[in-house]
C-alpha positions in Angstrom: 0.0 0.0 0.0 2.8 2.4 0.8 4.5 1.8 -2.5 1.1 2.5 -4.2 0.7 5.8 -2.3 4.2 6.9 -3.1 3.8 6.1 -6.8 0.5 7.9 -7.0 1.8 11.0 -5.2 4.7 11.1 -7.7 2.2 11.1 -10.5 0.0 13.7 -8.9 2.9 16.1 -8.0 5.1 16.6 -10.9 7.4 18.9 -8.9 7.2 16.8 -5.7 6.9 19.9 -3.6 4.2 22.5 -2.8 4.9 25.8 -1.2 2.4 25.9 1.7 2.3 29.5 2.7 3.7 32.9 1.8 6.1 32.6 4.7 8.5 30.3 3.0 7.4 27.2 4.9 7.2 24.2 2.6 5.3 21.0 2.9 5.2 18.2 0.3 2.2 16.1 -0.5 4.2 13.1 0.7 4.9 14.7 4.1 1.2 15.4 4.6 0.0 12.0 3.6 2.7 10.2 5.7 2.3 12.3 8.9 -1.5 12.8 8.9 -3.1 9.3 9.1 -6.7 10.3 9.1 -6.3 12.7 6.2 -4.5 10.0 4.3 -7.5 7.7 4.8 -9.9 10.3 3.6 -7.7 11.0 0.6 -7.3 7.3 -0.3 -11.1 6.9 -0.3 -11.3 9.9 -2.6 -8.7 8.3 -4.9 -10.5 5.0 -5.5 -14.0 6.5 -5.8 -12.8 9.2 -8.3 -11.1 6.6 -10.4 -14.3 4.6 -10.6 -16.4 7.7 -11.3 -14.3 8.6 -14.4 -14.6 5.1 -15.7 -18.3 5.4 -15.2 -18.5 8.8 -16.9 -16.8 7.7 -20.1 -18.9 4.5 -20.2 -22.1 6.6 -19.9 -21.1 9.0 -22.7 -20.2 6.1 -25.0 -23.5 4.3 -24.1 -25.5 7.4 -25.0 -23.6 8.0 -28.2 -24.4 4.4 -29.2 -28.0 4.3 -28.1 -29.1 7.8 -29.2 -26.5 10.0 -30.9 -28.5 13.1 -30.0 -26.6 16.3 -28.8 -29.5 17.1 -26.4 -29.7 13.5 -25.1 -26.0 13.8 -24.1 -26.5 17.3 -22.8 -29.4 16.1 -20.7 -26.9 13.9 -18.7 -24.9 17.1 -17.8 -28.1 19.0 -17.1 -29.5 16.3 -14.8 -26.2 16.0 -13.0 -26.1 19.8 -12.4 -29.8 20.0 -11.6 -29.5 17.2 -9.0 -26.7 19.1 -7.3 -28.7 22.4 -7.5 -31.8 20.9 -5.9 -29.9 18.8 -3.2 -27.1 21.2 -2.3 -29.0 23.5 0.1 -30.3 20.6 2.2 -26.9 18.8 1.8 -25.1 21.8 3.3 -27.3 21.8 6.3 -26.9 18.1 6.7 -23.1 18.4 6.5 -23.2 21.0 9.3 -25.7 19.2 11.5 -24.7 15.5 11.4 -21.5 13.5 11.7 -19.6 14.2 8.5 -17.7 10.9 8.5 -20.9 8.8 8.8 -22.5 10.9 6.1 -19.7 10.2 3.7 -19.7 6.5 4.5 -23.5 6.3 4.0 -23.2 8.2 0.7 -20.6 5.8 -0.6 -22.7 2.7 0.3 -25.8 4.1 -1.3 -24.0 5.0 -4.5 -22.5 1.6 -4.7 -26.0 0.2 -5.0 -27.3 2.9 -7.4 -24.6 2.5 -10.0 -25.5 -1.2 -10.4 -28.7 0.0 -11.9 -26.8 1.1 -15.0 -26.5 -2.6 -15.9 -30.1 -2.6 -17.0 -29.7 0.2 -19.6 -29.5 -1.6 -23.0 -31.8 0.3 -25.3 -33.0 3.8 -26.1 -36.3 3.1 -24.5 -34.6 2.7 -21.1 -32.8 6.0 -21.2 -35.3 7.6 -18.8 -34.2 5.1 -16.2 -30.6 6.1 -16.9 -31.4 9.7 -16.2 -33.2 8.8 -12.9 -30.2 6.7 -11.7 -27.8 9.5 -12.6 -29.9 12.0 -10.6 -29.9 9.6 -7.6 -26.1 9.1 -7.8 -25.5 12.9 -8.0 -28.0 13.8 -5.3 -26.4 11.3 -2.9 -23.0 12.7 -3.8 -24.1 16.2 -3.1 -24.1 15.3 0.6 -20.6 13.8 0.3 -19.0 16.9 -1.3 -19.7 19.6 1.3 -19.1 17.1 4.1 -15.6 16.4 2.7 -14.7 20.0 2.0 -15.9 21.1 5.4 -13.9 18.3 7.1 -10.5 19.4 5.7 -9.9 22.3 8.2 -10.8 19.9 11.1 -8.4 17.2 9.8 -5.4 19.5 9.2 -3.3 20.9 12.0 -2.0 24.1 10.6 -2.5 26.6 7.7 0.3 24.9 5.9 -1.4 21.5 6.1 -4.8 23.0 5.0 -3.3 24.6 1.9 -1.4 21.5 1.0 -4.5 19.3 1.6 -6.6 21.5 -0.6 -4.0 21.5 -3.4 -3.6 17.7 -3.1 -7.3 17.1 -3.2 -7.7 19.3 -6.3 -4.6 17.8 -8.0 -5.9 14.3 -7.1 -9.2 15.1 -8.8 -7.4 16.4 -11.8 -4.9 13.5 -12.0 -7.6 10.9 -11.5 -9.6 12.6 -14.2 -6.6 12.3 -16.5 -5.8 8.7 -15.5 -9.4 7.5 -15.1 -10.7 9.1 -18.3 -7.8 7.6 -20.3 -8.1 4.2 -18.7 -11.9 4.4 -18.8 -11.9 5.0 -22.5 -9.8 1.8 -23.1 -11.7 -0.2 -20.5 -15.1 0.8 -22.1 -13.7 0.0 -25.6 -12.2 -3.4 -24.6 -14.3 -4.6 -21.6 -17.6 -3.0 -22.3 -19.9 -0.8 -20.2 -21.1 -3.6 -17.9 -17.6 -4.3 -16.5 -17.0 -0.6 -16.0 -20.2 -0.1 -14.0 -19.3 -3.1 -11.8 -15.9 -1.6 -11.1 -17.4 1.7 -10.2 -19.7 0.1 -7.6 -16.7 -1.7 -6.1 -14.7 1.6 -5.7 -17.5 3.1 -3.6 -17.3 0.2 -1.2 -13.5 0.5 -0.9 -13.9 4.3 -0.3 -16.4 3.5 2.5 -13.8 1.2 4.1 -11.1 3.9 4.1 -13.5 6.4 5.7 -14.6 3.8 8.3 -11.0 3.6 9.5 -10.6 7.4 9.6 -11.3 9.7 12.6 -12.6 13.1 11.6 -12.9 15.7 14.5 -16.0 17.9 14.3 -17.1 20.7 16.7 -20.3 19.7 18.5 -23.5 21.5 17.6 -26.4 22.2 19.8 -29.7 20.8 18.6 -32.8 22.9 19.0 -35.4 20.2 18.5 -36.7 21.4 15.2 -37.2 19.1 12.2 -34.5 18.8 9.5 -36.6 20.6 6.8 -37.4 23.5 9.1 -33.7 23.7 10.0 -32.8 23.5 6.4 -35.2 26.4 5.5 -33.9 28.7 8.2 -30.2 27.8 8.0 -30.1 28.0 4.2 -31.5 31.5 4.6 -28.8 32.2 7.2 -26.2 30.8 4.8 -27.3 33.2 2.0 -27.3 36.1 4.6 -23.8 35.1 5.6 -22.6 35.4 2.0 -24.3 38.8 1.6 -23.1 40.1 5.0 -19.5 39.0 4.2 -18.6 40.2 0.7 -15.1 38.8 0.9 -16.6 35.3 1.3 -19.3 36.0 -1.3 -16.8 37.0 -3.9 -14.8 33.8 -3.6 -18.0 31.8 -3.8 -18.5 33.3 -7.3 -15.1 32.5 -8.7 -15.8 29.0 -10.1 -19.2 30.2 -11.4 -17.5 33.0 -13.3 -15.5 30.5 -15.4 -18.4 27.9 -15.6 -20.7 30.5 -17.3 -19.1 29.4 -20.5 -16.7 26.6 -19.5 -19.4 24.1 -18.5 -20.8 24.1 -22.1 -17.3 23.5 -23.4 -16.7 20.6 -21.1 -19.9 19.1 -22.3 -18.7 19.7 -25.9 -15.7 17.5 -25.3 -18.0 14.5 -25.4 -19.4 15.7 -28.7 -15.8 16.3 -30.0 -14.6 12.7 -29.4 -16.1 11.1 -32.5 -14.5 13.8 -34.6 -11.1 13.0 -33.1 -11.5 9.3 -33.9 -14.6 7.7 -35.4 -13.1 4.2 -35.1 -12.5 4.3 -31.3 -14.9 6.9 -29.9 -14.6 5.8 -26.3 -10.8 6.1 -26.4 -11.1 9.5 -28.1 -13.5 10.8 -25.5 -11.3 9.5 -22.8 -8.3 11.2 -24.3 -10.1 14.6 -24.4 -11.2 14.3 -20.8 -7.7 13.1 -19.8 -6.3 16.3 -21.4 -8.7 18.2 -19.2 -7.5 16.4 -16.1 -3.8 16.9 -17.0 -4.4 20.6 -17.3 -6.3 20.9 -14.0 -3.6 19.0 -12.3 -0.8 21.2 -13.6 -2.5 24.5 -13.0 -2.8 24.5 -9.1 0.8 23.3 -8.7 2.2 26.0 -11.1 0.0 28.7 -9.5 1.2 27.9 -6.0 4.8 27.7 -7.1 4.7 31.1 -8.8 2.2 33.2 -6.8 3.2 32.8 -3.1 1.6 36.0 -1.9 -2.1 35.3 -1.1 -3.0 39.0 -1.7 -2.2 38.5 -5.4 -4.6 35.6 -5.8 -7.8 37.5 -6.8 -5.9 39.2 -9.6 -4.3 35.9 -10.7 -7.8 34.3 -10.7 -9.2 36.9 -13.0 -6.3 36.6 -15.4 -6.7 32.8 -15.4 -10.4 33.0 -16.3 -9.8 35.5 -19.1 -6.9 33.7 -20.8 -8.6 30.3 -20.3 -11.6 31.5 -22.3 -9.3 32.8 -25.1 -7.5 29.5 -25.4 -10.7 27.5 -25.4 -11.7 29.3 -28.6 -8.8 27.8 -30.5 -10.5 24.4 -31.2 -12.8 26.3 -33.5 -9.9 26.9 -35.9 -7.7 23.8 -35.4 -8.0 20.5 -37.4 -9.9 17.9 -35.4 -8.2 14.7 -36.6 -4.8 15.3 -34.9 -3.5 15.2 -31.4 -2.8 19.0 -31.6 -6.4 19.4 -30.5 -5.4 18.3 -27.0 -3.0 21.1 -26.4 -5.5 24.0 -25.9 -7.6 21.7 -23.7 -4.7 21.1 -21.4 -3.8 24.8 -21.3 -7.3 26.1 -20.8 -7.9 23.7 -17.9 -4.6 24.4 -16.3 -5.7 28.0 -15.9 -9.2 27.1 -14.7 -7.7 24.6 -12.2 -5.6 27.4 -10.7 -8.7 29.5 -10.3 -10.5 26.6 -8.7 -7.9 25.8 -6.0 -7.0 29.4 -5.1 -10.7 30.3 -4.7 -11.3 27.2 -2.6 -8.5 28.0 -0.1 -9.6 31.6 0.3 -13.2 30.5 0.8 -12.3 28.0 3.5 -10.0 30.5 5.2 -12.6 33.3 5.2 -15.6 31.2 6.4 -16.4 30.3 10.0 -16.6 26.5 10.7 -20.3 26.5 11.7 -21.2 28.1 8.3 -18.6 26.3 6.2 -20.8 23.4 5.0 -23.6 25.8 4.0 -21.2 28.1 2.2 -19.8 25.4 0.1 -23.2 24.0 -0.6 -24.4 27.5 -1.7 -21.3 27.9 -3.9 -22.2 24.6 -5.6 -25.8 25.7 -5.9 -24.8 28.8 -7.8 -22.3 26.9 -9.9 -24.7 24.2 -10.9 -27.5 26.6 -11.8 -25.1 28.4 -14.2 -24.0 25.0 -15.5 -27.6 24.0 -16.3 -28.2 27.2 -18.2 -25.0 27.1 -20.2 -25.2 23.4 -21.1 -28.9 23.5 -21.8 -28.3 26.5 -24.2 -25.4 24.8 -25.9 -27.1 21.5 -26.4 -30.3 23.0 -27.7 -28.5 25.3 -30.1 -26.6 22.3 -31.5 -29.7 20.1 -31.6 -31.6 22.7 -33.7 -28.7 23.8 -35.9 -28.3 27.3 -34.4 -24.6 26.5 -33.7 -22.3 23.9 -35.0 -19.6 22.4 -32.8 -17.0 24.9 -34.0 -19.4 27.8 -33.3 -20.0 26.5 -29.8 -16.3 26.8 -29.0 -16.2 30.4 -30.3 -19.3 31.6 -28.5 -18.8 30.0 -25.1 -15.1 30.7 -25.1 -16.1 34.3 -25.5 -18.5 34.0 -22.6 -15.5 32.9 -20.4 -13.5 35.9 -21.6 -16.3 38.2 -20.6 -16.4 36.6 -17.2 -12.7 37.3 -16.7 -13.1 40.9 -17.8 -15.9 41.4 -15.3 -13.9 39.8 -12.5 -10.9 42.0 -13.1 -13.2 45.1 -13.4 -15.3 44.5 -10.3 -13.8 41.9 -7.9 -10.1 42.9 -8.0 -10.7 46.6 -7.1 -13.0 45.5 -4.2 -10.3 43.1 -2.9 -7.7 45.9 -3.0 -10.1 48.2 -1.1 -10.6 45.6 1.6 -6.9 45.0 2.0 -6.4 48.8 2.6 -9.1 48.9 5.2 -8.1 45.7 7.0 -4.4 46.5 7.0 -2.6 43.2 7.0 -4.5 39.9 6.6 -4.0 38.9 2.9 -6.5 36.0 3.0 
């Protein structure tokens, strides 16, 4: 197991070292994983479940292409995933703040292990409604897992250095497992078939639950007031929104991912449409390669950003520049030939920049939010993000379905939307952050 962990960390961290703060103190991924046992177990559970999820994702895209071939049918998968998050996130955040987060994550893994077995019954276009229902269930259950995990990191880590390193490792793990899982998932789907992939995904959830069962995750106790969960959800969700509005420094960071996703979510969806153009003979492998390029980029970006931009006060400006340039680069596939590997280069670069924006905003959001509101803040962030995703993907899929845009036009239009988001961030958020620093005096986070 130790050899596996060391090898995986070598893959994840190309440089082998992460600068943990702007004070010069350094902590490597390997140091964190070796010295913090319970974080290591949480991380290992994340590794295996993410690997299975990306296998599952490529298999679903390939299955839909085979059974339907409709741009909107594929877009509906993305829309349902995002809608399930949007609907479940407010309640999920309250649950993550009210109940034991470790038990919630274990329960979510066990339930998802059962749900994904239902994909085995999808063998015709007439059963696609069942596929959409199962996807919605899988995502709704996962919506509890995500804020519980994010809110647990500050309680598992013992210093700001560990917290920053843990966040970067989690993000780099997601990116690396996207690259590895998408690439391997493409080959596994092509060679073994969707059935084997769905069985593997179910097994990874069980293994993740085992790692979490062995972890100890501290959590401050919360007083119960005797009210029902739905009543608490209603009042505490309102309090969560009020918290964001009352703390603009928190609210701005909660919008960072949404700013990129206003156009980027449609372009990620378009990668699945682009796969058959890259290779009509091995569509699953081509789709896997495109999503692997996305994962490679989002893995490189956070490491590079933390190595170069060590002063936390510069991060809001860095995030805006990353959003703007990412959108400009994502417009390049509209002009490049689609039958060559050169198409992968702008995908890697665009997602390296979006990955940097993702991690820097997550760290600032965690640092600026009180623990008792952290679960609700992250759930609210996901609510905003997923609502924007639904709108963008729905618009892109419908315009392609009805011939308003072709695939090249989609890259031009929605790449431009990202550029506009970057311009607005630089024009509105960066000056507000500078004013806050002048008023507060010293704390750059």
